[in-house]
C-alpha positions as YAML, in Angstrom:
chain: A
units: angstrom
residues:
- id: 1
  name: UNK
  ca: [47.82, -3.62, -37.47]
- id: 2
  name: UNK
  ca: [51.75, -3.50, -36.08]
- id: 3
  name: UNK
  ca: [54.14, -0.89, -36.03]
- id: 4
  name: UNK
  ca: [55.07, -0.69, -39.73]
- id: 5
  name: UNK
  ca: [51.91, -0.91, -40.94]
- id: 6
  name: UNK
  ca: [50.13, 1.37, -38.93]
- id: 7
  name: UNK
  ca: [52.87, 4.30, -39.83]
- id: 8
  name: UNK
  ca: [52.09, 3.66, -43.56]
- id: 9
  name: UNK
  ca: [48.33, 2.97, -43.39]
- id: 10
  name: UNK
  ca: [46.62, 3.97, -40.05]
- id: 11
  name: UNK
  ca: [45.29, 7.35, -40.13]
- id: 12
  name: UNK
  ca: [46.05, 10.10, -42.59]
- id: 13
  name: UNK
  ca: [47.81, 7.86, -45.20]
- id: 14
  name: UNK
  ca: [46.50, 9.19, -48.33]
- id: 15
  name: UNK
  ca: [44.67, 12.87, -48.60]
- id: 16
  name: UNK
  ca: [40.53, 11.84, -48.56]
- id: 17
  name: UNK
  ca: [39.48, 14.21, -51.17]
- id: 18
  name: UNK
  ca: [41.76, 13.80, -54.00]
- id: 19
  name: UNK
  ca: [42.76, 10.22, -52.56]
- id: 20
  name: UNK
  ca: [46.55, 11.47, -53.16]
- id: 21
  name: UNK
  ca: [49.21, 8.83, -51.41]
- id: 22
  name: UNK
  ca: [51.14, 12.16, -50.10]
- id: 23
  name: UNK
  ca: [48.94, 14.79, -48.11]
- id: 24
  name: UNK
  ca: [48.90, 17.86, -50.31]
- id: 25
  name: UNK
  ca: [50.15, 21.24, -48.74]
- id: 26
  name: UNK
  ca: [47.27, 23.20, -48.09]
- id: 27
  name: UNK
  ca: [48.91, 26.65, -48.17]
- id: 28
  name: UNK
  ca: [46.06, 28.83, -47.08]
- id: 29
  name: UNK
  ca: [45.89, 31.15, -44.43]
- id: 30
  name: UNK
  ca: [41.84, 31.22, -44.39]
- id: 31
  name: UNK
  ca: [39.12, 29.60, -45.68]
- id: 32
  name: UNK
  ca: [35.69, 30.28, -47.39]
- id: 33
  name: UNK
  ca: [32.59, 29.90, -45.19]
- id: 34
  name: UNK
  ca: [29.60, 29.37, -47.39]
- id: 35
  name: UNK
  ca: [27.30, 29.03, -44.93]
- id: 36
  name: UNK
  ca: [27.52, 31.38, -41.64]
- id: 37
  name: UNK
  ca: [25.07, 29.46, -39.47]
- id: 38
  name: UNK
  ca: [27.51, 26.25, -40.43]
- id: 39
  name: UNK
  ca: [31.10, 26.86, -39.47]
- id: 40
  name: UNK
  ca: [33.44, 24.67, -41.91]
- id: 41
  name: UNK
  ca: [35.69, 22.66, -40.46]
- id: 42
  name: UNK
  ca: [38.95, 25.19, -40.92]
- id: 43
  name: UNK
  ca: [38.56, 28.81, -40.90]
- id: 44
  name: UNK
  ca: [41.80, 30.13, -39.85]
- id: 45
  name: UNK
  ca: [45.35, 28.66, -40.31]
- id: 46
  name: UNK
  ca: [46.73, 29.11, -36.92]
- id: 47
  name: UNK
  ca: [42.89, 27.17, -35.64]
- id: 48
  name: UNK
  ca: [43.79, 24.47, -37.84]
- id: 49
  name: UNK
  ca: [45.27, 23.34, -41.42]
- id: 50
  name: UNK
  ca: [44.32, 20.26, -43.19]
- id: 51
  name: UNK
  ca: [48.16, 19.31, -43.40]
- id: 52
  name: UNK
  ca: [48.71, 19.93, -39.85]
- id: 53
  name: UNK
  ca: [45.52, 18.52, -39.05]
- id: 54
  name: UNK
  ca: [46.68, 15.21, -40.82]
- id: 55
  name: UNK
  ca: [50.04, 14.97, -38.80]
- id: 56
  name: UNK
  ca: [48.32, 15.65, -35.78]
- id: 57
  name: UNK
  ca: [45.64, 13.14, -36.19]
- id: 58
  name: UNK
  ca: [48.85, 10.39, -37.49]
- id: 59
  name: UNK
  ca: [50.78, 10.87, -34.66]
- id: 60
  name: UNK
  ca: [47.85, 10.62, -31.86]
- id: 61
  name: UNK
  ca: [47.29, 7.07, -33.01]
- id: 62
  name: UNK
  ca: [50.89, 5.97, -33.68]
- id: 63
  name: UNK
  ca: [51.10, 6.83, -29.26]
- id: 64
  name: UNK
  ca: [47.61, 5.77, -28.85]
- id: 65
  name: UNK
  ca: [46.24, 9.06, -27.67]
- id: 66
  name: UNK
  ca: [43.12, 11.28, -28.34]
- id: 67
  name: UNK
  ca: [44.54, 14.13, -29.22]
- id: 68
  name: UNK
  ca: [47.10, 14.95, -31.48]
- id: 69
  name: UNK
  ca: [49.36, 18.61, -31.77]
- id: 70
  name: UNK
  ca: [52.30, 20.01, -33.98]
- id: 71
  name: UNK
  ca: [54.24, 22.87, -32.72]
- id: 72
  name: UNK
  ca: [56.80, 25.10, -34.05]
- id: 73
  name: UNK
  ca: [59.70, 23.37, -32.60]
- id: 74
  name: UNK
  ca: [60.75, 20.70, -29.54]
- id: 75
  name: UNK
  ca: [60.61, 23.84, -27.48]
- id: 76
  name: UNK
  ca: [57.30, 25.19, -28.64]
- id: 77
  name: UNK
  ca: [55.54, 21.96, -27.77]
- id: 78
  name: UNK
  ca: [57.24, 21.77, -24.03]
- id: 79
  name: UNK
  ca: [56.56, 25.26, -23.23]
- id: 80
  name: UNK
  ca: [52.97, 24.93, -24.54]
- id: 81
  name: UNK
  ca: [52.30, 22.02, -22.21]
- id: 82
  name: UNK
  ca: [53.75, 23.88, -19.03]
- id: 83
  name: UNK
  ca: [51.21, 26.59, -19.47]
- id: 84
  name: UNK
  ca: [48.54, 23.40, -18.33]
- id: 85
  name: UNK
  ca: [49.82, 25.05, -14.88]
- id: 86
  name: UNK
  ca: [49.00, 27.92, -12.96]
- id: 87
  name: UNK
  ca: [50.80, 30.34, -10.76]
- id: 88
  name: UNK
  ca: [51.47, 28.71, -7.42]
- id: 89
  name: UNK
  ca: [51.49, 25.27, -8.75]
- id: 90
  name: UNK
  ca: [54.54, 22.96, -7.71]
- id: 91
  name: UNK
  ca: [56.42, 20.55, -10.56]
- id: 92
  name: UNK
  ca: [58.49, 17.87, -10.42]
- id: 93
  name: UNK
  ca: [60.84, 17.64, -13.03]
- id: 94
  name: UNK
  ca: [63.41, 14.67, -13.81]
- id: 95
  name: UNK
  ca: [66.88, 16.70, -12.88]
- id: 96
  name: UNK
  ca: [68.81, 15.58, -16.05]
- id: 97
  name: UNK
  ca: [66.66, 17.02, -18.30]
- id: 98
  name: UNK
  ca: [67.66, 18.63, -22.34]
- id: 99
  name: UNK
  ca: [69.09, 21.77, -21.20]
- id: 100
  name: UNK
  ca: [66.90, 24.01, -23.58]
- id: 101
  name: UNK
  ca: [64.34, 22.42, -21.21]
- id: 102
  name: UNK
  ca: [65.99, 23.60, -18.06]
- id: 103
  name: UNK
  ca: [66.40, 27.23, -19.17]
- id: 104
  name: UNK
  ca: [62.79, 27.26, -19.88]
- id: 105
  name: UNK
  ca: [61.92, 26.30, -16.65]
- id: 106
  name: UNK
  ca: [64.75, 27.95, -14.22]
- id: 107
  name: UNK
  ca: [65.01, 31.31, -16.54]
- id: 108
  name: UNK
  ca: [60.89, 31.63, -17.56]
- id: 109
  name: UNK
  ca: [58.71, 29.38, -16.05]
- id: 110
  name: UNK
  ca: [59.79, 30.66, -12.49]
- id: 111
  name: UNK
  ca: [58.39, 34.17, -13.55]
- id: 112
  name: UNK
  ca: [55.41, 33.07, -13.72]
- id: 113
  name: UNK
  ca: [54.77, 31.89, -9.91]
- id: 114
  name: UNK
  ca: [55.21, 27.87, -11.00]
- id: 115
  name: UNK
  ca: [57.63, 26.61, -8.90]
- id: 116
  name: UNK
  ca: [60.34, 23.58, -10.11]
- id: 117
  name: UNK
  ca: [62.08, 20.90, -8.34]
- id: 118
  name: UNK
  ca: [64.47, 18.58, -10.07]
- id: 119
  name: UNK
  ca: [64.67, 14.80, -8.76]
- id: 120
  name: UNK
  ca: [66.77, 11.74, -9.74]
- id: 121
  name: UNK
  ca: [63.99, 10.22, -11.54]
- id: 122
  name: UNK
  ca: [65.32, 7.61, -11.94]
- id: 123
  name: UNK
  ca: [64.43, 6.65, -8.17]
- id: 124
  name: UNK
  ca: [60.97, 6.52, -7.55]
- id: 125
  name: UNK
  ca: [61.16, 7.12, -3.91]
- id: 126
  name: UNK
  ca: [62.74, 10.32, -4.98]
- id: 127
  name: UNK
  ca: [60.15, 11.45, -7.05]
- id: 128
  name: UNK
  ca: [57.77, 9.79, -4.14]
- id: 129
  name: UNK
  ca: [59.54, 12.24, -1.86]
- id: 130
  name: UNK
  ca: [59.10, 15.74, -3.83]
- id: 131
  name: UNK
  ca: [55.51, 15.74, -3.45]
- id: 132
  name: UNK
  ca: [53.95, 18.85, -1.57]
- id: 133
  name: UNK
  ca: [50.78, 20.15, -1.32]
- id: 134
  name: UNK
  ca: [51.07, 22.50, -4.49]
- id: 135
  name: UNK
  ca: [52.24, 19.69, -6.65]
- id: 136
  name: UNK
  ca: [49.93, 19.36, -9.90]
- id: 137
  name: UNK
  ca: [52.42, 17.65, -12.26]
- id: 138
  name: UNK
  ca: [55.22, 15.23, -12.68]
- id: 139
  name: UNK
  ca: [57.68, 15.78, -15.97]
- id: 140
  name: UNK
  ca: [59.90, 12.73, -17.15]
- id: 141
  name: UNK
  ca: [62.75, 12.49, -19.80]
- id: 142
  name: UNK
  ca: [63.31, 8.57, -20.03]
- id: 143
  name: UNK
  ca: [65.87, 7.96, -21.46]
- id: 144
  name: UNK
  ca: [67.44, 11.31, -20.53]
- id: 145
  name: UNK
  ca: [69.78, 13.30, -22.12]
- id: 146
  name: UNK
  ca: [72.74, 12.81, -22.39]
- id: 147
  name: UNK
  ca: [73.46, 10.41, -19.60]
- id: 148
  name: UNK
  ca: [70.57, 7.93, -20.42]
- id: 149
  name: UNK
  ca: [68.94, 7.39, -17.05]
- id: 150
  name: UNK
  ca: [65.79, 5.49, -16.96]
- id: 151
  name: UNK
  ca: [62.95, 6.02, -14.88]
- id: 152
  name: UNK
  ca: [60.57, 3.52, -14.36]
- id: 153
  name: UNK
  ca: [57.21, 5.41, -16.17]
- id: 154
  name: UNK
  ca: [54.51, 2.85, -14.93]
- id: 155
  name: UNK
  ca: [55.63, 3.21, -11.45]
- id: 156
  name: UNK
  ca: [56.01, 7.59, -11.53]
- id: 157
  name: UNK
  ca: [52.42, 6.96, -13.43]
- id: 158
  name: UNK
  ca: [51.17, 5.16, -10.12]
- id: 159
  name: UNK
  ca: [52.28, 6.97, -8.13]
- id: 160
  name: UNK
  ca: [51.06, 10.25, -9.59]
- id: 161
  name: UNK
  ca: [47.74, 8.87, -10.30]
- id: 162
  name: UNK
  ca: [47.40, 8.10, -6.31]
- id: 163
  name: UNK
  ca: [47.89, 12.33, -5.50]
- id: 164
  name: UNK
  ca: [45.79, 13.61, -8.95]
- id: 165
  name: UNK
  ca: [48.85, 14.43, -10.73]
- id: 166
  name: UNK
  ca: [49.13, 15.26, -14.33]
- id: 167
  name: UNK
  ca: [52.54, 13.44, -16.23]
- id: 168
  name: UNK
  ca: [54.01, 14.27, -18.95]
- id: 169
  name: UNK
  ca: [57.27, 12.35, -20.42]
- id: 170
  name: UNK
  ca: [58.76, 13.44, -23.23]
- id: 171
  name: UNK
  ca: [59.93, 11.09, -25.67]
- id: 172
  name: UNK
  ca: [61.93, 12.06, -28.30]
- id: 173
  name: UNK
  ca: [64.57, 9.34, -27.85]
- id: 174
  name: UNK
  ca: [62.17, 6.33, -28.09]
- id: 175
  name: UNK
  ca: [59.52, 7.69, -30.62]
- id: 176
  name: UNK
  ca: [56.12, 5.73, -30.61]
- id: 177
  name: UNK
  ca: [58.04, 2.73, -32.27]
- id: 178
  name: UNK
  ca: [59.97, 1.89, -29.07]
- id: 179
  name: UNK
  ca: [57.76, 3.34, -26.54]
- id: 180
  name: UNK
  ca: [54.30, 4.23, -25.87]
- id: 181
  name: UNK
  ca: [53.88, 6.28, -22.11]
- id: 182
  name: UNK
  ca: [50.31, 6.99, -22.63]
- id: 183
  name: UNK
  ca: [50.07, 3.23, -22.44]
- id: 184
  name: UNK
  ca: [51.83, 3.07, -19.38]
- id: 185
  name: UNK
  ca: [49.69, 5.51, -17.38]
- id: 186
  name: UNK
  ca: [51.36, 8.56, -18.31]
- id: 187
  name: UNK
  ca: [48.98, 11.80, -19.71]
- id: 188
  name: UNK
  ca: [51.12, 13.90, -22.27]
- id: 189
  name: UNK
  ca: [53.60, 12.83, -24.27]
- id: 190
  name: UNK
  ca: [56.22, 15.36, -26.60]
- id: 191
  name: UNK
  ca: [58.73, 14.93, -29.09]
- id: 192
  name: UNK
  ca: [61.03, 16.88, -30.77]
- id: 193
  name: UNK
  ca: [60.31, 16.01, -34.04]
- id: 194
  name: UNK
  ca: [63.39, 17.80, -35.10]
- id: 195
  name: UNK
  ca: [64.87, 14.68, -33.86]
- id: 196
  name: UNK
  ca: [63.86, 10.85, -35.49]
- id: 197
  name: UNK
  ca: [60.03, 11.63, -36.43]
- id: 198
  name: UNK
  ca: [61.54, 14.00, -39.00]
- id: 199
  name: UNK
  ca: [64.76, 12.39, -39.13]
- id: 200
  name: UNK
  ca: [66.86, 13.97, -41.89]
- id: 201
  name: UNK
  ca: [67.98, 17.42, -40.12]
- id: 202
  name: UNK
  ca: [66.17, 19.62, -42.51]
- id: 203
  name: UNK
  ca: [62.75, 20.20, -39.83]
- id: 204
  name: UNK
  ca: [62.48, 21.92, -36.92]
- id: 205
  name: UNK
  ca: [59.24, 20.60, -35.51]
- id: 206
  name: UNK
  ca: [57.88, 19.47, -31.95]
- id: 207
  name: UNK
  ca: [54.34, 17.42, -31.28]
- id: 208
  name: UNK
  ca: [52.52, 16.44, -28.61]
- id: 209
  name: UNK
  ca: [49.63, 14.07, -27.35]
- id: 210
  name: UNK
  ca: [46.81, 14.16, -25.09]
- id: 211
  name: UNK
  ca: [45.86, 10.36, -23.46]
- id: 212
  name: UNK
  ca: [42.22, 11.95, -23.31]
- id: 213
  name: UNK
  ca: [40.03, 14.59, -24.88]
- id: 214
  name: UNK
  ca: [39.24, 16.95, -22.24]
- id: 215
  name: UNK
  ca: [43.06, 17.47, -21.70]
- id: 216
  name: UNK
  ca: [43.50, 17.49, -25.47]
- id: 217
  name: UNK
  ca: [40.86, 20.73, -25.11]
- id: 218
  name: UNK
  ca: [42.92, 22.09, -23.16]
- id: 219
  name: UNK
  ca: [45.98, 22.50, -24.58]
- id: 220
  name: UNK
  ca: [44.36, 22.81, -28.12]
- id: 221
  name: UNK
  ca: [43.24, 25.85, -26.20]
- id: 222
  name: UNK
  ca: [46.80, 26.94, -25.77]
- id: 223
  name: UNK
  ca: [48.05, 25.72, -29.16]
- id: 224
  name: UNK
  ca: [45.28, 28.38, -31.09]
- id: 225
  name: UNK
  ca: [45.76, 31.11, -27.92]
- id: 226
  name: UNK
  ca: [49.96, 30.85, -27.54]
- id: 227
  name: UNK
  ca: [50.07, 29.86, -31.65]
- id: 228
  name: UNK
  ca: [53.36, 28.32, -32.02]
- id: 229
  name: UNK
  ca: [51.87, 26.24, -34.81]
- id: 230
  name: UNK
  ca: [54.06, 24.27, -37.24]
- id: 231
  name: UNK
  ca: [53.90, 25.67, -40.82]
- id: 232
  name: UNK
  ca: [52.42, 23.64, -43.38]
- id: 233
  name: UNK
  ca: [55.77, 22.97, -45.53]
- id: 234
  name: UNK
  ca: [57.21, 21.68, -42.16]
- id: 235
  name: UNK
  ca: [53.99, 19.45, -41.30]
- id: 236
  name: UNK
  ca: [54.61, 17.56, -44.66]
- id: 237
  name: UNK
  ca: [57.86, 16.98, -43.94]
- id: 238
  name: UNK
  ca: [57.74, 15.24, -40.93]
- id: 239
  name: UNK
  ca: [55.09, 13.44, -42.31]
- id: 240
  name: UNK
  ca: [57.56, 12.26, -45.17]
- id: 241
  name: UNK
  ca: [60.25, 11.75, -42.11]
- id: 242
  name: UNK
  ca: [57.66, 9.50, -40.14]
- id: 243
  name: UNK
  ca: [56.80, 6.87, -42.67]
- id: 244
  name: UNK
  ca: [60.39, 5.89, -43.04]
- id: 245
  name: UNK
  ca: [60.84, 5.84, -39.09]
- id: 246
  name: UNK
  ca: [60.77, 2.36, -38.08]
- id: 247
  name: UNK
  ca: [62.73, 1.83, -40.90]
- id: 248
  name: UNK
  ca: [65.77, 4.04, -40.28]
- id: 249
  name: UNK
  ca: [65.43, 3.18, -36.36]
- id: 250
  name: UNK
  ca: [65.97, -0.36, -37.35]
- id: 251
  name: UNK
  ca: [69.35, 0.39, -38.94]
- id: 252
  name: UNK
  ca: [70.28, 2.75, -36.31]
- id: 253
  name: UNK
  ca: [69.52, 1.35, -33.41]
- id: 254
  name: UNK
  ca: [71.62, -1.75, -34.52]
- id: 255
  name: UNK
  ca: [74.56, 0.46, -35.34]
- id: 256
  name: UNK
  ca: [74.38, 1.77, -32.00]
- id: 257
  name: UNK
  ca: [74.20, -0.94, -29.99]
- id: 258
  name: UNK
  ca: [77.55, -2.51, -31.85]
- id: 259
  name: UNK
  ca: [79.03, 0.94, -31.21]
- id: 260
  name: UNK
  ca: [78.31, 1.02, -27.77]
- id: 261
  name: UNK
  ca: [79.78, -2.58, -26.93]
- id: 262
  name: UNK
  ca: [82.99, -1.47, -29.10]
- id: 263
  name: UNK
  ca: [83.33, 1.58, -27.07]
- id: 264
  name: UNK
  ca: [83.14, -0.25, -23.52]
- id: 265
  name: UNK
  ca: [86.02, -2.36, -24.73]
- id: 266
  name: UNK
  ca: [88.18, 0.69, -26.17]
- id: 267
  name: UNK
  ca: [90.98, 1.63, -23.23]
- id: 268
  name: UNK
  ca: [90.73, 4.81, -24.32]
- id: 269
  name: UNK
  ca: [87.25, 5.21, -23.42]
- id: 270
  name: UNK
  ca: [86.60, 6.21, -19.78]
- id: 271
  name: UNK
  ca: [82.64, 5.14, -19.59]
- id: 272
  name: UNK
  ca: [79.58, 4.60, -22.22]
- id: 273
  name: UNK
  ca: [76.33, 5.52, -21.28]
- id: 274
  name: UNK
  ca: [73.95, 3.10, -22.99]
- id: 275
  name: UNK
  ca: [70.79, 0.99, -22.18]
- id: 276
  name: UNK
  ca: [71.61, -1.67, -24.42]
- id: 277
  name: UNK
  ca: [74.24, -2.75, -22.39]
- id: 278
  name: UNK
  ca: [73.97, -5.39, -19.83]
- id: 279
  name: UNK
  ca: [75.07, -3.18, -17.09]
- id: 280
  name: UNK
  ca: [73.75, -0.41, -17.25]
- id: 281
  name: UNK
  ca: [71.61, 0.21, -14.22]
- id: 282
  name: UNK
  ca: [68.48, 1.42, -16.30]
- id: 283
  name: UNK
  ca: [68.50, -1.93, -18.72]
- id: 284
  name: UNK
  ca: [66.11, -4.15, -16.98]
- id: 285
  name: UNK
  ca: [63.37, -1.62, -16.91]
- id: 286
  name: UNK
  ca: [64.45, 0.14, -20.22]
- id: 287
  name: UNK
  ca: [64.06, -3.66, -21.72]
- id: 288
  name: UNK
  ca: [60.56, -4.13, -19.82]
- id: 289
  name: UNK
  ca: [58.69, -0.79, -21.12]
- id: 290
  name: UNK
  ca: [60.08, -0.14, -24.15]
- id: 291
  name: UNK
  ca: [60.96, -2.66, -27.13]
- id: 292
  name: UNK
  ca: [64.11, -1.31, -28.58]
- id: 293
  name: UNK
  ca: [67.40, 0.76, -26.59]
- id: 294
  name: UNK
  ca: [67.24, 3.26, -29.28]
- id: 295
  name: UNK
  ca: [70.45, 4.89, -31.67]
- id: 296
  name: UNK
  ca: [71.35, 7.30, -29.18]
- id: 297
  name: UNK
  ca: [74.29, 6.69, -26.39]
- id: 298
  name: UNK
  ca: [77.09, 8.49, -24.86]
- id: 299
  name: UNK
  ca: [80.52, 8.36, -24.24]
- id: 300
  name: UNK
  ca: [83.05, 9.43, -21.98]
- id: 301
  name: UNK
  ca: [87.00, 10.08, -23.11]
- id: 302
  name: UNK
  ca: [87.80, 11.45, -19.84]
- id: 303
  name: UNK
  ca: [88.82, 15.75, -20.50]
- id: 304
  name: UNK
  ca: [87.91, 18.76, -23.05]
- id: 305
  name: UNK
  ca: [91.28, 18.04, -24.59]
- id: 306
  name: UNK
  ca: [91.00, 14.74, -25.82]
- id: 307
  name: UNK
  ca: [87.13, 15.19, -26.73]
- id: 308
  name: UNK
  ca: [88.72, 18.28, -28.86]
- id: 309
  name: UNK
  ca: [91.06, 15.79, -30.63]
- id: 310
  name: UNK
  ca: [88.46, 13.44, -31.39]
- id: 311
  name: UNK
  ca: [86.26, 15.50, -33.02]
- id: 312
  name: UNK
  ca: [89.46, 17.33, -35.05]
- id: 313
  name: UNK
  ca: [90.17, 13.86, -36.32]
- id: 314
  name: UNK
  ca: [86.16, 11.97, -37.06]
- id: 315
  name: UNK
  ca: [85.88, 12.04, -40.66]
- id: 316
  name: UNK
  ca: [82.25, 10.29, -41.05]
- id: 317
  name: UNK
  ca: [79.86, 11.80, -38.28]
- id: 318
  name: UNK
  ca: [78.73, 15.55, -38.52]
- id: 319
  name: UNK
  ca: [79.40, 17.70, -35.45]
- id: 320
  name: UNK
  ca: [76.30, 19.11, -34.78]
- id: 321
  name: UNK
  ca: [73.82, 20.14, -32.46]
- id: 322
  name: UNK
  ca: [70.84, 17.99, -32.77]
- id: 323
  name: UNK
  ca: [70.44, 13.75, -33.43]
- id: 324
  name: UNK
  ca: [68.01, 11.66, -34.71]
- id: 325
  name: UNK
  ca: [69.24, 12.09, -38.13]
- id: 326
  name: UNK
  ca: [69.94, 9.50, -41.22]
- id: 327
  name: UNK
  ca: [73.71, 10.73, -40.71]
- id: 328
  name: UNK
  ca: [75.48, 9.70, -37.50]
- id: 329
  name: UNK
  ca: [75.49, 13.20, -35.20]
- id: 330
  name: UNK
  ca: [78.22, 13.87, -32.98]
- id: 331
  name: UNK
  ca: [77.72, 16.40, -29.96]
- id: 332
  name: UNK
  ca: [79.33, 17.83, -27.42]
- id: 333
  name: UNK
  ca: [76.90, 18.46, -24.45]
- id: 334
  name: UNK
  ca: [79.23, 21.18, -22.56]
- id: 335
  name: UNK
  ca: [79.15, 23.83, -24.80]
- id: 336
  name: UNK
  ca: [75.93, 22.32, -27.03]
- id: 337
  name: UNK
  ca: [72.56, 20.87, -25.66]
- id: 338
  name: UNK
  ca: [73.21, 21.83, -22.42]
- id: 339
  name: UNK
  ca: [75.63, 24.74, -22.82]
- id: 340
  name: UNK
  ca: [72.42, 26.60, -21.17]
- id: 341
  name: UNK
  ca: [72.75, 24.78, -17.49]
- id: 342
  name: UNK
  ca: [75.48, 26.20, -14.49]
- id: 343
  name: UNK
  ca: [78.89, 24.08, -15.43]
- id: 344
  name: UNK
  ca: [78.19, 23.04, -11.39]
- id: 345
  name: UNK
  ca: [74.63, 21.75, -12.53]
- id: 346
  name: UNK
  ca: [76.14, 19.74, -15.27]
- id: 347
  name: UNK
  ca: [79.04, 18.39, -13.15]
- id: 348
  name: UNK
  ca: [76.14, 17.21, -10.91]
- id: 349
  name: UNK
  ca: [74.48, 15.58, -13.06]
- id: 350
  name: UNK
  ca: [77.47, 13.79, -14.94]
- id: 351
  name: UNK
  ca: [77.66, 16.07, -17.58]
- id: 352
  name: UNK
  ca: [81.62, 16.25, -17.79]
- id: 353
  name: UNK
  ca: [84.29, 18.19, -19.78]
- id: 354
  name: UNK
  ca: [84.78, 14.83, -21.56]
- id: 355
  name: UNK
  ca: [81.30, 13.59, -22.76]
- id: 356
  name: UNK
  ca: [80.12, 13.09, -26.17]
- id: 357
  name: UNK
  ca: [76.80, 11.93, -27.37]
- id: 358
  name: UNK
  ca: [76.84, 10.48, -30.58]
- id: 359
  name: UNK
  ca: [73.42, 9.27, -32.70]
- id: 360
  name: UNK
  ca: [73.83, 6.44, -34.83]
- id: 361
  name: UNK
  ca: [72.13, 7.18, -38.50]
- id: 362
  name: UNK
  ca: [72.44, 4.95, -41.73]
- id: 363
  name: UNK
  ca: [75.99, 4.74, -42.35]
- id: 364
  name: UNK
  ca: [78.19, 1.22, -42.57]
- id: 365
  name: UNK
  ca: [78.61, 0.41, -38.92]
- id: 366
  name: UNK
  ca: [82.34, -0.96, -39.86]
- id: 367
  name: UNK
  ca: [83.07, 2.20, -41.31]
- id: 368
  name: UNK
  ca: [82.20, 4.32, -38.21]
- id: 369
  name: UNK
  ca: [83.95, 1.85, -36.11]
- id: 370
  name: UNK
  ca: [87.23, 2.36, -38.33]
- id: 371
  name: UNK
  ca: [86.63, 6.08, -38.06]
- id: 372
  name: UNK
  ca: [86.05, 6.46, -34.24]
- id: 373
  name: UNK
  ca: [88.70, 4.11, -34.14]
- id: 374
  name: UNK
  ca: [91.66, 5.99, -36.34]
- id: 375
  name: UNK
  ca: [90.30, 9.34, -34.15]
- id: 376
  name: UNK
  ca: [90.58, 8.25, -30.78]
- id: 377
  name: UNK
  ca: [94.24, 6.83, -31.80]
- id: 378
  name: UNK
  ca: [95.59, 10.68, -31.33]
- id: 379
  name: UNK
  ca: [93.76, 11.31, -28.44]
- id: 380
  name: UNK
  ca: [96.53, 12.90, -25.68]
- id: 381
  name: UNK
  ca: [96.85, 10.50, -22.65]
- id: 382
  name: UNK
  ca: [94.27, 10.20, -20.00]
- id: 383
  name: UNK
  ca: [94.53, 12.49, -17.31]
- id: 384
  name: UNK
  ca: [96.05, 11.17, -13.89]
- id: 385
  name: UNK
  ca: [93.57, 10.01, -11.36]
- id: 386
  name: UNK
  ca: [94.73, 12.81, -9.01]
- id: 387
  name: UNK
  ca: [94.28, 15.50, -12.07]
- id: 388
  name: UNK
  ca: [90.82, 13.94, -12.52]
- id: 389
  name: UNK
  ca: [90.00, 14.38, -9.26]
- id: 390
  name: UNK
  ca: [91.25, 18.28, -8.84]
- id: 391
  name: UNK
  ca: [89.40, 18.67, -12.39]
- id: 392
  name: UNK
  ca: [86.20, 17.28, -10.62]
- id: 393
  name: UNK
  ca: [86.91, 19.22, -7.22]
- id: 394
  name: UNK
  ca: [86.98, 22.87, -9.01]
- id: 395
  name: UNK
  ca: [83.98, 21.88, -11.34]
...
């Protein structure tokens, strides 16, 4: 089945017990066992629940994996997956990951004797050069957040398989509609389902899918042991959002593409990051490994003062910490998604004080353009080249 059909009529499209078109919310913490010698499929809700199982089966089917897992948040999914590694292991990580991931790796995982090397994962040579005898895995986020660097997933997976390394990919921006890393050779795929999969700014959730059953058993042991499961009410909300994923992304991606081209031509914008632009360094790789460029872009207005002026003037987008919703969301990475990253680390990754991330929603694109147009008219003058150089030097 094609994606539009599979997302509605694949696994878990209705309740097998009642035939209900919406899988019920099984609000139960424990389950009666009629025969002690024949334990039922579900015994305690931390270990498994029919509502959660339906969501986990659905995401596994859409990603082309063997086992799916629903967690209490995107970070719960990420941190649980990193528990696949042990003290003494080394992991290579794409340098411009989400700020919460950076914080977990540098301030939590480091205390467990698991070392991390951050590399520019858009360079397969850099990934290869970072491998040591202790390396056990590679963690990618592509396109990256917020500068949308692109990693050649298949090429990195080929390098990894030569060294028997796990490859983990954060697929939040692309979703299984546009990109399926497991089919390109990855072992685990992760989502912050808070974003596009949930899609309505009303649930916090994380998902993970393993390519094979054996790895799935290992991750299930961790999920059950740590207990960072997604509650059944939130599982139901994520499944509801999943049903409209394709329809929402079709609109939002078209809007993002038009906004990116309009912003690129605007004199008040110093740079636009969007893989759908022909001059984006990762455009060709993205086009080869994904069926779309997604609904997220970033643009630089040159300074914090100018960024604040824009935030103060826009009327339609909400200014918030998140993305992937029905409403357009503007974020300021320096104080939001990447606030946990030290200033010098942000500067090295191109996360400047003038950088703004935009997640396109379902509004009319012409209304969004008019709103951004009027806001840009009130920006103070761009800093002179000398002032920009001085600011960069201080950073």
